DOGU-484710 format. One line per field, with one value per residue (C-alpha): residue in one letter; y, x, z. Coordinates in Angstrom, 3 decimals. Layout:
<nodes>
resn <- (a_...)
yy <- (Y_...)
xx <- (X_...)
zz <- (Z_...)
</nodes>
This chain:
<nodes>
resn <- (m_q_y_v_a_n_a_f_n_n_y_f_v_g_c_a_t_t_l_i_a_k_l_g_n_e_t_q_s_e_r_p_h_e_g_q_d_p_p_t_v_q_k_p_r_n_p_d_l_f_s_f_r_p_v_p_v_s_a_i_t_k_l_l_r_n_q_k_m_k_y_q_s_g_p_d_q_i_p_a_m_l_l_k_i_s_a_p_a_i_a_k_p_v_a_t_l_i_n_e_s_l_a_t_g_y_i_p_i_l_w_k_t_a_r_v_v_p_i_h_k_s_g_d_n_t_l_v_s_n_y_r_p_i_s_l_l_p_v_m_s_k_i_l_e_k_c_v_y_t_q_l_r_d_y_y_q_y_q_n_y_l_t_p_d_q_s_g_f_r_p_n_h_s_t_t_t_a_l_l_k_v_c_n_d_i_q_v_g_m_e_q_g_n_l_t_g_a_i_f_l_d_f_a_k_a_f_d_t_v_d_h_g_i_l_l_q_k_l_k_n_s_g_i_g_d_s_t_l_t_w_f_q_s_y_v_s_d_r_s_q_f_v_s_i_s_d_s_t_s_l_p_l_p_v_t_c_g_v_p_q_g_s_i_l_g_p_l_l_f_t_i_f_i_n_d_p_p_n_v_c_k_a_s_t_v_h_m_y_a_d_d_t_v_i_y_t_s_k_p_n_l_p_q_l_e_a_a_l_q_e_q_f_t_g_v_e_k_w_i_a_n_n_k_l_f_l_n_t_d_k_t_v_t_m_l_f_g_t_a_p_k_l_h_k_l_q_h_p_i_y_v_l_g_q_n_q_t_a_h)
yy <- (220.223_222.106_225.371_224.936_224.319_227.391_229.489_228.410_229.094_232.528_233.397_232.128_233.874_236.972_237.600_238.995_240.591_242.352_243.786_245.005_246.579_248.193_249.903_250.425_254.067_255.243_257.835_256.551_258.839_256.568_253.489_252.591_253.037_250.008_248.844_251.174_249.724_249.439_251.759_250.539_247.381_246.054_245.383_242.182_242.647_240.594_241.099_237.792_237.097_234.010_231.403_227.849_224.912_221.618_219.214_215.783_212.577_211.525_214.563_213.764_210.134_211.278_213.658_210.941_208.419_210.945_211.482_211.142_208.616_210.619_213.446_213.626_213.810_217.210_218.143_215.768_212.797_211.347_209.725_210.341_206.601_205.884_208.268_206.884_203.234_203.964_206.362_204.229_203.940_207.497_209.615_210.231_211.400_213.494_215.125_215.882_217.575_219.589_220.774_221.640_223.830_225.598_226.124_227.413_229.296_227.394_225.629_223.470_225.015_221.914_222.288_225.742_224.547_224.009_221.743_223.451_221.634_223.760_223.005_224.219_226.496_227.247_228.773_228.324_225.623_227.031_230.184_230.006_232.617_230.045_227.800_228.019_226.778_223.976_223.928_220.697_221.153_218.613_216.477_217.057_220.813_220.357_218.369_221.179_223.762_221.861_221.968_225.728_226.346_224.664_226.725_230.017_229.500_228.734_231.863_234.163_232.553_233.056_236.683_237.185_238.946_238.140_240.211_238.546_240.282_237.618_234.539_232.981_230.239_230.042_227.040_227.178_230.045_230.106_232.214_231.504_233.089_236.110_236.479_236.125_238.799_241.355_240.640_240.875_244.258_245.554_244.315_246.090_249.300_248.975_248.384_251.593_253.523_253.997_253.569_251.213_251.780_249.113_249.092_245.684_245.720_243.576_243.030_242.062_238.839_239.621_236.278_236.460_240.052_239.975_241.939_239.774_242.692_244.052_240.563_240.006_243.397_242.528_239.214_241.048_243.600_240.809_239.461_237.107_237.148_237.999_234.504_232.971_235.673_234.349_231.134_233.029_235.069_231.830_230.531_233.363_233.736_231.831_230.191_228.915_226.954_224.947_223.717_220.029_218.845_215.131_214.182_217.705_220.317_223.999_225.839_226.984_230.626_232.574_233.506_236.823_237.790_236.319_233.549_230.046_228.474_225.030_225.570_225.001_228.342_230.499_231.154_232.027_234.347_236.066_236.472_238.197_240.419_241.565_241.811_245.623_246.994_246.808_249.055_251.427_251.807_252.294_254.471_251.700_247.914_245.725_242.043_239.809_236.352_235.937_238.937_239.517_242.639_244.708_248.059_249.259_251.751_252.981_256.601_258.315_260.075_259.825_262.861_261.607_258.114_259.286_261.392_258.542_255.963_258.280_259.008_255.314_254.428_257.126_255.606_252.040_253.146_254.653_251.432_249.426_251.619_251.547_247.763_247.331_245.658_246.523_247.405_246.419_249.563_248.177_245.406_247.425_248.468_250.331_249.148_250.824_249.004_250.202_249.735_250.309_253.568_254.907_254.070_255.501_258.921_259.187_261.861_260.597_257.502_257.085_258.369_256.820_256.302_258.646_256.111_256.182_252.785_252.019_248.602_247.666)
xx <- (6.907_7.645_6.436_9.034_11.761_10.592_10.748_14.331_15.370_13.736_15.560_18.986_18.858_17.238_19.926_22.334_19.806_18.038_21.323_22.211_18.774_18.937_22.217_21.542_20.537_24.134_24.926_26.160_29.194_30.419_30.192_32.254_30.441_29.697_32.897_35.051_37.999_37.290_39.655_42.947_43.077_46.617_48.118_50.100_53.841_54.448_51.327_51.227_47.619_46.309_44.562_43.519_45.719_44.154_43.719_45.290_43.350_45.857_44.951_41.242_41.900_43.692_40.880_38.269_40.224_40.685_36.960_35.993_33.264_31.733_30.528_26.766_25.377_24.658_21.681_22.870_22.462_25.770_27.539_31.263_31.774_30.480_32.986_35.784_35.333_34.670_37.606_39.552_36.502_35.168_38.342_38.680_35.088_35.159_38.396_36.679_33.799_36.162_38.307_35.245_34.007_37.368_37.608_34.066_33.564_30.339_29.328_26.176_23.341_22.998_26.631_25.752_22.868_23.326_21.343_21.200_20.690_19.741_21.767_20.495_22.950_21.305_18.197_14.594_14.522_11.322_13.107_14.826_17.327_18.748_19.892_22.916_22.995_25.284_25.582_26.139_27.337_27.411_30.523_31.310_31.333_33.871_36.146_35.931_36.629_39.670_41.170_40.587_41.736_45.097_45.873_44.628_46.484_49.728_49.315_48.863_51.776_54.000_52.869_53.341_50.009_48.175_49.083_51.296_49.102_46.404_46.549_43.297_43.102_46.891_49.188_51.176_49.030_46.280_44.686_47.835_50.150_47.831_47.817_51.597_52.118_49.850_51.072_54.707_54.142_52.370_55.240_57.778_55.778_55.849_59.598_60.028_57.963_55.012_51.280_49.643_46.072_44.111_40.780_39.124_36.753_33.637_32.132_28.484_28.143_31.226_31.297_27.592_27.571_30.519_29.480_30.009_30.685_33.450_34.891_35.093_36.735_39.340_40.031_40.524_42.840_44.895_45.796_42.924_42.461_39.097_38.402_39.166_37.134_34.117_34.391_34.421_31.437_29.578_30.730_29.101_26.038_22.752_23.466_20.587_19.887_17.113_16.671_16.285_14.580_13.953_12.108_10.904_12.607_11.925_11.450_14.819_15.825_18.484_21.711_22.817_25.736_28.468_30.978_29.437_29.364_30.930_32.820_36.497_37.023_35.018_37.760_40.363_37.966_37.120_40.821_41.258_38.261_39.536_43.203_43.335_43.222_47.016_47.383_44.725_46.275_49.900_50.667_49.671_49.741_46.839_46.480_43.604_42.281_39.708_37.423_38.531_40.661_42.715_44.340_46.964_49.772_52.168_52.807_54.592_51.462_47.690_46.870_49.171_47.750_44.141_44.868_46.698_44.001_41.201_42.950_43.469_39.918_38.511_40.450_39.363_35.764_35.736_37.217_34.472_31.759_33.321_33.582_29.992_30.924_29.170_30.776_29.041_29.871_28.305_30.913_33.838_35.968_39.165_41.740_44.753_47.944_50.972_53.022_51.262_53.150_52.358_48.657_48.308_49.407_46.500_43.925_41.122_40.251_40.962_38.332_37.959_34.799_32.979_33.356_35.380_36.839_39.958_41.406_44.812)
zz <- (-86.377_-89.589_-88.059_-85.307_-87.877_-89.803_-86.631_-86.017_-89.601_-89.615_-86.406_-87.492_-90.869_-89.414_-86.786_-89.381_-91.725_-88.845_-87.613_-91.100_-91.536_-88.091_-88.840_-92.543_-92.104_-92.042_-94.689_-98.031_-97.735_-94.970_-97.206_-100.276_-103.568_-105.747_-107.428_-105.337_-103.459_-99.742_-97.854_-96.388_-98.467_-98.507_-101.924_-102.579_-102.322_-105.468_-107.573_-109.450_-110.338_-108.596_-110.707_-109.972_-110.894_-111.990_-109.088_-109.752_-109.223_-106.555_-104.431_-104.723_-103.783_-100.637_-99.685_-100.153_-98.111_-95.301_-94.805_-91.141_-90.485_-87.614_-89.846_-90.320_-93.825_-95.286_-97.474_-100.201_-97.833_-99.057_-96.085_-95.766_-95.253_-98.762_-100.336_-98.205_-99.110_-102.793_-103.223_-105.751_-108.016_-107.869_-107.531_-111.272_-111.926_-108.747_-109.930_-113.243_-111.393_-109.189_-112.084_-114.162_-111.307_-111.009_-114.772_-115.323_-112.061_-111.401_-108.183_-108.137_-106.129_-103.935_-102.884_-101.531_-99.367_-95.624_-93.338_-89.941_-86.647_-83.591_-80.457_-77.081_-75.264_-71.917_-70.415_-71.489_-74.151_-75.634_-76.859_-80.247_-79.031_-76.615_-79.461_-81.722_-85.314_-86.448_-90.238_-92.125_-95.693_-98.531_-98.262_-101.941_-101.380_-98.604_-100.902_-103.453_-100.749_-99.485_-102.977_-103.196_-99.625_-100.181_-103.281_-101.802_-98.510_-100.333_-102.472_-99.477_-97.664_-100.712_-100.977_-97.216_-97.498_-94.280_-91.240_-88.607_-86.003_-86.444_-84.193_-85.377_-88.013_-88.370_-87.864_-84.607_-83.314_-80.702_-77.997_-75.974_-78.538_-78.747_-74.963_-74.720_-77.386_-75.712_-72.168_-73.241_-74.891_-71.774_-69.596_-71.820_-71.436_-67.651_-67.637_-69.640_-67.098_-69.457_-69.162_-71.648_-72.754_-74.602_-76.423_-76.680_-79.651_-79.714_-83.157_-83.470_-85.516_-87.579_-89.432_-90.277_-91.576_-93.994_-97.075_-100.157_-102.489_-100.277_-99.768_-103.526_-103.993_-101.362_-103.063_-106.349_-104.757_-103.206_-106.637_-107.484_-111.270_-112.813_-114.135_-110.732_-108.998_-110.907_-108.895_-105.589_-106.733_-107.388_-103.995_-102.016_-104.274_-104.161_-100.827_-98.728_-95.580_-93.981_-90.419_-89.673_-86.456_-86.105_-89.301_-90.064_-92.190_-92.653_-95.892_-97.280_-96.874_-98.788_-97.012_-98.477_-96.263_-94.096_-94.651_-94.649_-91.208_-91.053_-94.296_-95.044_-96.798_-94.382_-91.794_-94.451_-96.275_-92.998_-92.225_-95.590_-94.911_-91.513_-92.515_-92.490_-88.884_-88.335_-91.410_-90.079_-86.621_-87.621_-84.587_-82.177_-81.957_-83.035_-82.296_-83.308_-82.686_-85.467_-84.859_-81.254_-81.613_-79.188_-79.993_-77.540_-77.165_-74.464_-73.469_-70.558_-69.269_-69.362_-71.570_-74.338_-73.976_-74.196_-77.270_-79.022_-78.280_-79.344_-82.647_-83.329_-82.369_-84.656_-87.547_-86.880_-86.289_-89.786_-91.183_-89.452_-90.995_-94.462_-94.365_-93.141_-89.884_-86.646_-83.333_-80.117_-78.131_-74.944_-74.887_-76.264_-73.297_-72.501_-69.982_-68.446_-67.461_-65.546_-62.414_-59.084_-58.323_-61.795_-61.529_-58.010_-59.269_-61.694_-60.912_-63.185_-65.206_-68.896_-71.316_-74.730_-76.806_-74.444_-71.629_-68.443_-67.757_-65.814_-65.077_-63.717)
</nodes>
């Protein structure tokens, strides 16, 4: 069975690396040079350098007691139940470990190893492409990540750094709030007698292809101090995963890009990475739910609308290339919205991205 587990692991790891290699022939002039700031990175409004605060034993005790029993064990084989019931006895040494990691910028290798379980989606169950990976991380690494997440989230909230045009991974936000925002703006455009054009962007494996060097540079530019940045560098470096099927496990493989699946910090780090599009498309409106992104604007006539959308798309396309993300052009579509009388007067469909797509 190990050869089956190896096949799954090769496929899961290879999905991102194959995509990067396939599109890696783009000219270096389109990519930021090593150490260079990625373009359109927002600066913090109040540039106080972020550094970790010591985590008190009481906070660790609470995290241990809040462990959910249903979680499966990660690669460390430490059950969450054991940590939960032994919280009073182990909270102090665990706090010492956590604070030592934050102070030295070092994360144990085992805490950066994921056990992956393949889950069948649909179709032929003999094809690895019909399975999705579920990553199980060491429970101790999740406790460490929760401590970091709380401090980093509070810092960005204080700085008012993250764009309000993101509905993913935010309290009191959801797909519903994203839909209401976009629909309301389209309705306002109709009431003003305008046409609204929208480009719905589809990124290919955005979470899995995040470039670690660019992510670290964005963290630095957002006010993360150098000593603290060392911890984040350790966090994204030397990660690996293996696939577990029944009693068989694959050989481990390195994970060299992306934010860790199943992690606590992953969604926040991805939000930081993809925080820029509203600053790129200043002449239009951008709204996002995680990596699902729509760019839209309203104009009185179709020629003005086409010109505006094309200009905005050209800008965001350059941002995508510079940040080493990959656009799935086959699934990126344009849509046109307006009142029935306004739409019936149109002589030709809207053209953006070299496509002609019209929807009402």
